[in-house]
C-alpha positions in Angstrom: 102.7 72.7 173.9 101.7 72.3 170.3 100.8 74.5 167.3 100.9 71.6 165.0 101.2 67.9 165.9 104.2 66.8 163.8 105.4 63.8 165.8 104.1 61.2 168.2 106.4 59.6 170.8 106.1 55.8 170.5 108.0 53.3 172.8 110.4 51.0 171.0 112.6 49.2 173.5 111.4 48.9 177.1 113.6 49.4 180.1 113.6 45.6 181.0 114.7 44.6 177.6 118.0 46.5 178.0 118.7 46.3 181.8 117.2 43.0 182.8 117.8 42.8 186.5 120.9 45.1 186.4 120.0 48.5 187.7 123.2 50.4 186.8 123.0 49.7 183.0 122.7 52.8 180.9 122.4 53.3 177.2 125.4 55.2 175.8 124.8 55.2 172.0 122.3 54.0 169.4 122.4 53.0 165.7 119.6 52.0 163.5 119.9 50.4 160.1 116.5 49.5 158.5 114.7 47.3 161.0 117.9 46.6 163.0 118.5 48.6 166.1 121.8 48.5 167.9 122.4 49.8 171.5 125.8 50.4 173.1 125.7 50.4 176.9 128.0 51.5 179.7 128.9 47.9 180.6 130.6 47.3 177.2 127.8 45.4 175.6 126.2 45.8 172.2 122.5 44.8 172.1 120.9 43.9 168.7 117.1 44.3 168.4 114.7 43.7 165.5 112.1 46.5 165.3 108.7 45.4 164.0 106.2 48.1 163.0 102.5 47.4 163.6 99.3 49.4 163.5 97.1 49.6 166.6 93.3 49.2 166.6 93.1 53.0 166.7 95.2 53.3 163.5 98.4 54.5 165.2 101.9 53.2 164.6 103.5 51.0 167.3 106.7 49.0 167.6 107.6 45.6 168.9 111.3 45.2 169.7 112.6 41.6 169.5 116.1 41.1 171.0 118.2 39.0 168.7 121.6 39.1 170.4 123.9 40.9 172.8 127.6 40.8 172.8 130.3 41.8 175.4 133.3 43.5 173.9 135.6 42.6 176.8 137.0 46.1 177.3 135.2 47.0 180.5 134.5 50.5 179.1 131.3 52.1 177.8 130.5 51.7 174.1 130.9 55.3 173.0 129.7 55.2 169.4 128.1 52.8 166.9 128.0 53.3 163.1 126.6 50.8 160.6 128.2 50.0 157.2 125.3 48.1 155.7 127.0 47.5 152.3 129.8 45.7 154.2 127.5 44.2 156.8 129.8 45.7 159.4 129.3 47.7 162.5 132.0 50.2 163.4 132.4 50.5 167.2 134.2 53.1 169.3 135.0 51.8 172.7 137.9 52.6 175.1 139.2 55.1 172.4 139.6 52.3 170.0 137.7 51.6 166.8 136.6 48.0 166.3 134.8 46.5 163.4 132.2 43.7 164.2 129.8 41.7 162.1 126.3 43.2 162.0 124.7 39.8 162.5 126.9 37.9 164.9 128.5 41.0 166.5 131.8 39.1 166.4 135.0 41.3 166.1 136.7 41.1 162.7 140.3 41.7 161.8 140.9 45.2 160.7 144.4 44.8 159.3 146.4 47.8 158.2 145.9 50.9 160.3 145.3 50.5 164.1 142.9 53.2 165.2 143.5 53.9 168.9 143.2 57.0 171.0 140.1 58.0 169.0 137.9 60.6 170.6 135.3 60.9 167.8 134.6 59.7 164.3 131.9 60.1 161.6 130.8 58.3 158.4 130.8 60.2 155.1 127.2 59.9 153.9 128.2 61.6 150.6 131.3 59.6 149.7 133.7 60.8 147.2 134.9 57.4 146.1 132.8 55.3 143.8 133.4 52.0 145.6 130.1 50.6 147.0 132.0 48.2 149.2 134.0 50.8 151.0 133.0 53.2 153.7 134.7 56.6 154.1 135.1 58.1 157.6 136.8 60.9 159.5 138.6 60.2 162.8 139.7 62.6 165.6 142.6 61.4 167.7 143.3 62.5 171.3 145.8 65.3 171.8 146.3 65.8 168.1 145.3 68.8 166.1 144.4 66.7 163.1 141.7 64.7 161.4 142.4 61.4 159.7 140.5 60.4 156.6 140.1 56.6 156.5 138.3 53.9 154.5 136.8 50.8 156.0 136.8 47.6 153.8 135.6 44.1 154.6 139.0 43.1 155.9 140.8 46.2 156.7 140.8 49.9 157.7 143.1 52.1 155.6 144.1 55.7 156.3 144.1 57.9 153.3 145.1 61.3 154.5 145.7 63.4 157.7 144.5 67.0 157.7 145.8 69.4 160.4 143.5 71.7 162.3 144.1 74.9 164.2 142.9 73.4 167.4 141.9 70.1 168.9 138.6 69.0 167.3 135.8 68.1 169.7 133.1 67.0 167.2 132.8 66.7 163.5 130.6 65.8 160.5 131.7 64.8 157.0 130.1 65.5 153.6 132.1 64.8 150.5 135.4 66.6 150.8 133.9 69.0 153.4 134.6 68.5 157.1 132.5 70.6 159.6 134.5 70.8 162.8 133.7 72.0 166.4 137.1 73.0 167.7 137.7 74.0 171.3 136.8 77.6 170.7 135.0 77.8 167.3 133.3 76.1 164.4 135.0 75.8 161.0 134.5 74.1 157.7 137.5 72.5 156.0 137.9 71.1 152.5 140.4 68.3 152.9 140.9 68.0 149.1 141.8 71.7 148.4 142.9 72.6 152.0 140.6 75.6 151.9 139.0 76.5 155.3 136.3 78.9 156.5 135.9 80.0 160.2 132.2 80.1 161.1 131.6 81.5 164.6 133.0 81.1 168.1 131.8 78.5 170.5 133.1 77.3 173.9 133.2 73.5 173.8 134.1 73.3 177.5 131.1 75.2 178.6 128.6 73.4 176.5 128.6 70.2 174.3 128.9 71.2 170.6 126.5 69.9 168.0 127.7 69.3 164.4 125.0 67.6 162.3 125.0 67.0 158.6 121.4 67.6 157.4 121.8 67.4 153.6 124.2 67.7 150.7 126.9 70.3 151.7 124.7 71.6 154.6 125.2 71.3 158.4 123.3 72.2 161.5 125.3 73.7 164.4 124.6 74.6 168.0 125.5 78.3 168.3 125.7 80.6 171.3 122.5 82.2 172.5 120.4 79.1 172.1 120.4 79.2 168.3 120.5 76.4 165.8 122.6 77.7 162.9 122.7 76.4 159.4 125.8 76.5 157.3 126.7 75.3 153.8 130.1 74.2 152.5 131.1 77.8 151.7 130.3 78.8 155.3 127.2 80.7 154.3 123.9 80.3 156.1 121.1 80.0 153.5 118.4 79.5 156.1 117.4 81.6 159.1 118.4 80.1 162.5 116.0 78.3 164.8 115.7 79.5 168.4 115.9 76.5 170.7 117.0 76.0 174.3 120.4 77.1 175.7 120.7 73.5 177.1 120.2 71.5 173.9 122.3 68.4 174.1 121.3 66.7 170.7 119.5 67.5 167.5 118.1 65.6 164.5 116.4 66.6 161.2 113.3 65.1 159.7 112.4 67.5 156.9 110.9 70.0 157.2 111.5 69.9 161.0 114.5 70.3 163.3 114.1 68.2 166.5 116.1 69.2 169.5 116.6 67.5 172.9 117.3 69.3 176.1 117.1 68.3 179.8 113.4 68.1 180.0 111.8 68.6 176.6 111.9 67.6 172.9 111.2 70.7 170.7 110.2 70.7 167.1 111.0 73.7 164.9 110.1 74.2 161.2 113.0 74.7 158.8 110.6 76.7 156.6 109.6 79.5 158.9 111.8 78.7 162.0 108.8 78.7 164.3 108.3 76.4 167.2 105.7 73.8 166.2 105.6 71.2 168.9 107.0 70.6 172.4 107.1 67.2 174.0 107.9 66.6 177.7 110.7 64.1 178.0 112.7 63.6 181.2 116.1 62.0 181.4 116.7 62.5 177.6 120.1 61.3 176.6 120.3 60.6 172.9 118.6 61.9 169.8 119.5 60.8 166.3 117.8 60.5 162.9 118.3 57.4 160.7 117.0 57.6 157.1 114.0 59.6 158.1 113.4 57.7 161.4 114.0 59.8 164.6 115.2 57.7 167.5 115.1 59.1 171.0 116.6 57.4 174.1 116.9 58.0 177.8 119.5 56.1 179.7 117.2 53.2 180.1 114.8 53.0 177.1 114.4 53.8 173.5 111.5 55.6 171.7 110.7 56.5 168.2 109.4 59.9 167.2 106.9 59.0 164.5 106.2 61.8 162.1 102.5 62.3 161.3 101.7 62.2 157.6 102.3 65.7 156.1 98.7 65.6 154.6 97.3 65.3 158.2 99.6 68.0 159.5 98.5 70.3 156.6 94.8 69.6 157.3 95.4 70.3 161.0 96.8 73.7 160.1 93.9 74.4 157.8 91.5 73.4 160.5 93.0 76.0 162.8 92.9 78.5 159.8 96.7 78.9 159.7 96.6 79.2 155.9 100.1 80.5 155.2 101.8 77.8 157.4 99.7 75.1 155.6 100.7 76.4 152.2 104.4 76.6 153.2 104.3 73.0 154.5 102.5 71.8 151.3 105.2 73.3 149.1 107.9 71.7 151.3 106.1 68.3 151.0 106.8 68.3 147.3 110.2 66.6 147.8 108.6 63.7 149.7 105.5 63.0 147.5 105.3 61.6 143.9 104.7 64.4 141.4 101.2 63.4 140.3 100.0 62.9 143.9 101.6 66.1 144.9 99.8 68.1 142.2 96.5 66.7 143.3 97.3 67.5 146.9 98.6 71.0 146.2 95.5 71.9 144.2 93.2 70.7 147.0 95.1 72.5 149.7 95.0 75.8 147.6 91.3 75.4 147.2 90.8 74.8 150.9 92.9 77.8 151.7 90.9 79.8 149.3 87.7 78.9 151.1 89.1 79.7 154.5 90.1 83.2 153.3 86.8 83.5 151.5 85.0 83.0 154.8 87.3 85.7 156.4 86.4 88.2 153.6 90.0 88.1 152.3 88.8 88.0 148.7 92.0 88.9 146.9 93.9 86.1 148.5 91.0 83.7 148.1 90.7 84.5 144.4 94.4 83.9 143.9 94.2 80.5 145.6 91.1 79.5 143.7 92.9 80.4 140.5 96.1 78.5 141.3 94.2 75.6 142.6 92.0 75.4 139.5 88.9 75.4 141.5 85.7 74.1 139.9 83.8 77.4 140.1 80.6 75.6 140.8 82.0 74.7 144.2 81.8 78.4 144.9 78.5 79.1 143.1 76.8 76.3 145.1 77.3 78.3 148.3 74.9 80.9 147.0 71.3 79.5 147.2 69.4 79.0 143.9 72.3 80.4 141.7 73.1 77.0 140.1 70.5 76.0 137.4 68.0 73.4 138.3 69.3 71.3 135.5 72.9 71.3 136.8 74.4 67.9 137.6 77.0 69.3 139.9 77.7 67.8 143.4 80.1 69.1 145.9 83.6 67.6 146.3 84.0 64.9 148.9 85.6 65.2 151.4 84.3 68.8 151.4 86.6 71.7 150.8 85.0 73.8 153.5 82.7 73.8 156.4 80.0 76.1 155.1 76.5 75.0 154.4 75.7 78.0 152.3 75.9 81.8 152.3 73.2 82.2 154.9 75.2 79.9 157.3 78.4 81.9 156.5 76.9 85.4 157.1 74.4 84.6 159.8 71.9 87.0 158.3 74.4 90.0 158.1 73.1 91.6 154.9 76.2 93.8 154.5 78.4 90.7 154.5 76.0 89.1 152.0 76.5 92.0 149.6 80.3 91.7 150.0 80.1 88.0 149.1 77.9 88.7 146.1 80.2 91.4 144.8 83.1 89.0 145.1 81.3 86.3 143.2 80.4 88.7 140.4 84.0 89.7 140.1 85.3 86.2 140.2 82.7 84.8 137.7 83.4 87.7 135.3 87.1 86.7 135.3 86.3 83.0 135.0 84.0 83.3 132.0 86.7 85.2 130.1 89.2 82.4 130.7 89.3 78.7 129.9 88.3 77.8 133.5 84.6 77.7 132.7 85.0 75.2 129.8 82.5 72.4 130.2 80.1 74.3 132.5 79.6 77.7 130.8 75.9 77.4 131.3 76.2 77.2 135.1 78.6 80.2 135.2 76.6 82.5 132.9 73.3 81.7 134.5 74.6 82.3 137.9 76.2 85.6 136.8 72.9 86.7 135.2 71.0 86.0 138.5 73.6 88.0 140.5 73.4 90.9 138.0 69.6 90.9 138.2 69.2 90.8 141.9 71.9 93.4 142.6 70.9 95.7 139.8 74.4 95.4 138.2 75.0 97.5 135.1 76.7 94.6 133.3 73.4 92.6 133.0 72.7 94.1 129.6 76.3 93.6 128.4 76.1 90.0 129.3 72.8 89.4 127.4 74.0 91.5 124.4 77.1 89.4 124.0 77.8 85.7 123.4 76.4 83.9 126.5 75.2 80.5 127.7 72.4 81.7 130.1 69.7 79.0 130.4 66.3 80.4 129.4 64.3 78.2 131.6 66.2 79.3 134.8 66.9 82.9 133.8 63.5 84.1 132.6 61.7 83.6 135.9 64.6 85.2 137.8 64.5 88.3 135.5 60.8 88.5 135.8 61.0 88.2 139.6 63.4 91.1 139.8 61.4 93.2 137.3 64.2 93.2 134.7 61.7 93.0 131.8 63.9 94.8 129.2 66.7 92.3 130.0 64.2 89.5 129.7 63.4 90.7 126.2 67.1 90.6 125.3 67.3 87.0 126.7 64.3 86.0 124.5 66.0 87.7 121.5 69.3 85.9 122.1 67.4 82.6 122.2 65.7 83.3 118.9 62.3 84.3 120.3 62.0 87.7 118.8 58.2 87.7 119.1 58.3 87.2 122.8 61.0 89.9 123.1 58.9 92.4 121.2 55.8 91.6 123.3 57.7 92.2 126.5 59.1 95.6 125.2 55.7 96.7 123.9 54.2 96.1 127.3 56.9 98.3 128.9 56.4 101.1 126.4 52.7 100.9 126.8 53.0 101.1 130.6 51.7 97.6 131.4 55.1 96.7 132.9 57.3 99.0 134.9 61.0 99.0 133.9 63.1 102.1 133.7 66.2 100.4 132.3 65.9 102.2 128.9 64.1 105.5 128.9 64.5 105.5 125.1 62.9 102.0 124.8 60.5 103.1 122.0 63.3 104.2 119.9 65.2 101.0 120.7 62.2 98.9 119.6 62.0 100.9 116.3 65.7 100.3 115.7 65.2 96.6 116.5 62.4 96.3 114.0 64.5 98.1 111.4 67.0 95.3 111.5 64.6 92.4 112.2 64.8 89.8 109.4 61.3 88.4 110.3 59.1 90.5 108.1 55.9 89.2 109.6 57.0 90.7 113.0 57.9 93.9 111.3 54.5 94.4 109.7 52.7 93.2 112.9 54.4 95.8 115.1 54.8 98.7 112.6 51.2 99.7 113.0 51.6 100.0 116.8 54.7 102.0 116.4 53.2 104.3 113.7 50.2 105.0 116.0 52.6 106.1 118.7 55.0 108.3 116.7 55.1 108.4 112.9 58.3 110.5 112.8 60.3 108.0 114.8 58.5 104.9 113.5 59.2 105.5 109.9 62.9 104.6 110.7 61.6 101.0 110.7 61.6 101.4 106.9 64.2 104.1 106.2 67.0 102.2 108.0 66.4 99.0 106.0 67.9 98.2 102.6 65.5 98.8 99.8 66.2 95.9 97.5 63.4 93.3 97.5 65.7 90.5 96.4 67.3 89.7 99.7 65.8 88.2 102.8 64.6 90.7 105.4 64.4 93.6 102.9 61.3 95.4 101.9 59.9 96.5 98.5 59.5 100.3 98.6 56.1 100.0 96.7 54.8 97.8 99.5 56.0 100.2 102.1 54.4 103.2 100.3 51.1 101.3 100.0 51.3 100.4 103.7 51.9 104.1 104.7 49.0 105.6 102.8 47.1 106.0 106.1 50.0 107.6 107.8 50.7 110.8 105.9 53.7 112.1 107.9 55.4 108.8 107.8 54.7 108.5 104.0 56.2 111.9 103.4 59.3 111.1 105.4 59.7 107.7 103.6 59.4 109.3 100.2 62.0 112.0 101.2 64.3 109.1 102.2 63.9 107.4 98.9 64.3 110.5 96.7 66.5 112.9 98.7 68.7 110.5 100.6 68.8 107.2 98.6 68.6 109.1 95.3 66.4 106.5 93.7 65.9 107.4 90.1 62.2 106.5 89.9 59.6 108.8 88.3 56.8 107.4 90.5 58.6 108.3 93.8 59.7 111.7 92.6 56.2 112.6 91.3 54.5 111.3 94.5 56.8 113.4 96.7 56.3 116.5 94.6 52.5 116.1 94.7 52.7 115.7 98.5 54.8 118.8 98.7 52.4 120.7 96.5 49.4 119.5 98.4 51.0 120.6 101.6 51.7 124.1 100.2 48.2 124.4 98.8 46.7 123.3 102.1 48.6 125.9 104.0 47.6 128.6 101.6 44.0 127.7 102.1 44.3 127.5 105.9 43.9 130.9 107.6 45.7 129.7 110.7 48.9 128.8 108.9 51.9 131.0 109.7 54.2 132.6 107.2 57.1 130.5 108.5 55.2 127.2 107.9 54.3 128.3 104.4 57.8 129.5 103.6 59.4 126.2 104.8 56.9 124.1 102.8 57.5 126.2 99.6 61.3 125.9 100.1 61.0 122.1 100.1 58.8 122.1 97.0 61.0 124.6 95.1 64.1 122.6 95.9 62.6 119.4 94.6 61.2 121.1 91.5 64.7 122.5 90.6 66.9 119.5 91.5 64.7 116.6 90.1 64.2 115.8 86.5 62.1 112.7 87.0 58.7 114.0 88.1 55.7 114.5 85.8 55.9 118.3 85.1 52.5 118.7 83.4 50.7 117.0 86.3 52.2 119.4 88.8 51.8 122.4 86.6 48.1 121.6 86.3 47.9 121.2 90.1 49.3 124.7 90.9 48.2 126.6 87.7 45.4 128.4 89.4 47.4 129.5 92.5 48.7 133.1 92.1 51.0 132.6 95.1 53.0 129.9 93.4 54.3 131.9 90.5 57.9 131.0 91.2 57.0 127.3 91.2 55.1 127.7 87.9 58.2 129.5 86.4 60.4 126.5 87.5 58.0 124.0 85.9 57.9 126.0 82.6 61.6 125.9 82.7 61.6 122.1 83.0 59.4 122.1 79.8 61.9 124.4 78.0 59.3 127.1 78.0 61.8 129.8 79.1 59.9 132.7 77.7 56.9 131.9 79.8 59.1 131.3 82.8 60.9 134.6 82.4 57.7 136.5 81.7 56.3 135.3 85.0 59.4 136.2 86.9 59.9 139.6 85.3 56.4 140.9 84.7 54.3 139.1 87.2 56.6 138.7 90.1 58.8 141.6 89.1 61.7 139.8 90.7 64.9 140.5 88.7 67.1 138.6 91.1 64.9 135.5 90.7 65.0 135.9 86.9 68.8 136.0 86.9 69.0 133.0 89.3 66.6 131.1 86.9 69.0 131.7 84.0 71.9 130.5 86.1 70.4 127.2 87.2 68.6 126.5 84.0 71.8 126.9 81.9 73.6 123.8 82.9 73.8 122.4 79.4 76.6 124.6 78.1 78.0 128.1 77.5 75.8 128.8 74.4 72.7 127.7 76.2 73.5 130.0 79.0 74.1 132.9 76.6 70.8 132.3 74.9 68.9 132.4 78.2 70.5 135.7 79.3 69.7 137.1 75.8 66.1 136.0 76.3 66.0 137.7 79.7 67.4 140.9 78.1 64.7 140.7 75.4 62.0 140.4 78.1 63.4 143.4 79.9 63.3 145.4 76.7 59.7 144.5 75.8 57.5 147.6 75.4 54.1 146.1 74.8 53.6 145.0 78.4 52.1 146.9 81.3 54.7 149.3 82.7 56.8 149.2 79.4 60.4 148.3 79.1 62.4 147.8 82.3 65.5 149.8 81.4 67.1 149.9 84.8 66.9 146.1 85.1 68.3 145.6 81.6 71.2 147.9 82.3 72.0 146.2 85.6 71.9 142.8 83.9 74.3 143.9 81.1 76.7 145.5 83.5 76.8 142.6 86.0 77.0 139.8 83.4 79.0 141.4 80.6 81.0 138.2 80.0 77.9 136.2 79.2 76.6 138.3 76.4 77.5 138.6 72.7 78.3 142.3 72.4 77.2 142.6 68.7 73.8 141.0 69.4 73.3 143.3 72.4 74.1 146.4 70.5 71.6 145.5 67.8 68.9 145.1 70.5 69.5 148.2 72.5 67.5 151.4 71.7 69.6 154.1 70.0 68.6 156.6 72.6 70.7 154.9 75.3 73.9 156.8 76.2 77.2 155.1 76.1 78.2 156.1 79.7 75.2 154.2 80.9 76.7 151.0 79.4 80.3 151.8 80.2 80.8 148.8 82.5 79.2 146.4 79.9 81.2 147.8 77.0 84.5 147.8 79.0 83.8 144.2 80.0 82.9 143.2 76.4 86.0 144.9 75.0 88.2 143.2 77.6 86.6 139.9 76.9 87.2 140.4 73.1 90.8 141.3 73.6 91.3 138.4 76.0 89.8 136.0 73.5 92.0 137.4 70.7 95.2 137.0 72.8 94.2 133.6 73.8 93.6 132.6 70.2 97.0 134.0 69.2 98.7 132.0 72.0 96.9 128.8 70.9 98.0 129.4 67.3 101.6 130.0 68.4 101.6 126.8 70.5 100.2 124.8 67.7 102.9 126.1 65.3 105.6 125.3 67.8 104.2 121.8 68.3 104.1 121.3 64.5 107.7 122.5 64.1 108.8 120.1 66.8 107.1 117.2 65.1 108.7 118.0 61.8 112.1 118.2 63.6 111.5 114.8 65.1 110.5 113.3 61.8 113.7 114.5 60.1 115.8 113.2 62.9 114.3 109.8 62.6 114.5 109.8 58.8 118.3 109.8 58.9 120.7 109.8 55.8 120.0 108.7 52.2 119.2 105.0 51.5 121.0 103.5 48.4 119.2 100.8 46.4 120.4 99.3 43.1 119.6 96.3 40.9 122.6 94.6 42.4 121.3 95.0 46.0 118.9 92.4 47.3 115.9 92.7 49.8 116.6 91.2 53.2 113.0 89.9 53.3 112.4 88.3 49.9 116.0 88.2 48.7 114.9 89.7 45.3 116.8 92.6 43.7 115.4 96.1 43.5 113.9 97.0 40.1 112.3 100.2 41.3 113.4 102.9 43.7 110.3 102.5 45.9 111.3 100.9 49.2 110.9 100.9 53.0 113.7 101.0 55.6 114.1 98.7 58.6 115.7 100.0 61.8 119.4 100.3 61.1 118.9 101.6 57.5 118.4 98.3 55.7 116.1 98.7 52.6 113.3 96.2 51.9 110.6 95.9 49.3 107.3 97.8 50.2 105.3 95.0 48.7 106.7 91.5 48.2 106.8 90.4 44.5 103.9 88.2 43.4 104.6 84.6 43.6 103.7 82.1 40.9 100.3 80.4 41.2 100.6 77.5 43.6 103.9 79.0 44.9 
């Protein structure tokens, strides 16, 4: 039974090499030290073999055992236990309840001196010695009928007892690690620290019912046979940090070869993983008697022969697990292999196993797990892209990894024509490539990644195609252009041309789409996009070449080619407005919109542009007047534009426009505005008052024309009042309008001037609002003046006070007092004063010539 082949059973010592012609000889114990194998038999012999490893023609490991020596101990009892002390070249032997030390080469007994170890039932070597003496072996010994363990040291010439530790019951088996003794007592297991005396009971066990197993498996960790057919792990604190393995109830021996626990029962050898506690392999083995591990070598013996359990390389075990798609077990075993493999080699192995695991899960549509393994394994993403036919650029130099990471030929082989699966795989690759290109994983082969992503976007109609082409990318034009054309992604193809500096090809493609020669509904507003593109295009030849096409299609939109561009002709890619105006002469709507852009939006202070726009406005209005089909709304809108420009601009040629509209009786308001620009206010007001008879327009005219100052405004309103009061015009004086003007704008007028103008027949009640307002304004002005005078006097008084304060007290000067600057005495009272009150001459005395 095998879920993974972890070991192979290889013969080491044949039956005849041990028994010879004696049929009743049985192997009782074994010890292995390097290439030396020692067997203890029931006839009191020790057999010494030399194990030679060799590789068969099939590449498998085999052993040749050469018998070097055998030695009779002369006690007529079975040899119960053998332990090698290689540093001392000694072999410690337990036979007839006595410990004897023999030479490892000659097998001759050596004098032990000191302590005589008799009545011994069990002993063990401390593989984690607490003493620093390399030529000394520490061991623990159990004596018959004594509830104690003796701690001894074995030297070249003697055995010395160090300490005796009492136990609650008679020990049956033991194992030693450092100061920690793991004991199988008659009814339970326990751990005892012989240095501190601390002990910890583990769990009950009946040693009479079943042979106990106490096995040291690592630093401060032991393996024990527990009730219920369990192999329990325990550390020095008595805590189990691993889950137990479930083996047979009849296990008689156990060994550890990381990461496996090997157990022997009456008919089988079982192999369990210490990582997931699962049964991995079962080998049939009859008459099993002994099982021990020696420095990674697992030795198995029946009563007649010896075998070696040869572990298969972990790499092969991992590959076997992957071959059976047991990904998690393979990854667990890979991580466990880290302790047995050099760091650099392990890193390479680990990455490859992760990549293989990723492809297995990829084939099972487990995309999240596959992506994570690809990421951790630092997969060359081209391994994945190469599974998708035609996605890699033709110029790519990529070749798949050897040996291969997977068993798939390509996506067609993987999906067997299932289109739903194909779409799943494509969506995964899109997601994965999107993540890869935003990380450092694509460094060195960005072109392959971006080109593959573009092809996937194009054939699946993915919305991110345009984002890819509009951003920084490395898509290869030679591979990408035919692919986009094949899938009718003509707008995207234009973007690709543009990104590669081929704006002419891009515009040709887009023009064909707009014209209907090519079908692509990606951008319903493609015409507007082309116009916008041209407005920012730095190649002016392209701009002029395509502007005519755009203007023929829609002047209103196409004029943005020019209005969105800077107007300075000094910089590359910018147009001279004069050139644009000349170019647009055949396109009247676009010309008008462009001039509006220059004058009304850009606010260019150029007489030529303002005049041109005003003339176009005037022509538009005159054309509508002469056209019978024109509506009032059209005419009103056109006149509003003209009137606004005439009022707001001061740069156009007034006489030119006045001559243009002089004969139109419908444009009296515009004529009045133009007369106002010429400072001919009397003509303007005459038109507004007597021809248009529009008092409101006349008052508005005075308001917008009086921006120079208060006096100018006052004069305009007085002129308007004078026009209202004229009597030598058809209809005579407009008394009502004049009264309304005075009453509404009383604050503007000079009351004395007004009273001189008004006819004497007018009644005062008629002008009451005006007179009240004038009186109020006069009183207000007088009060304001008085306040201003008062404030000025206060300020003057404050200045005088400050002057007196800074002047200080009197300054005394005399002929006896000298100037601090020139050191001459004062002959006149005129002087200046330095800060602090020190007098100095105002003018220094004249010095002598040459002085």
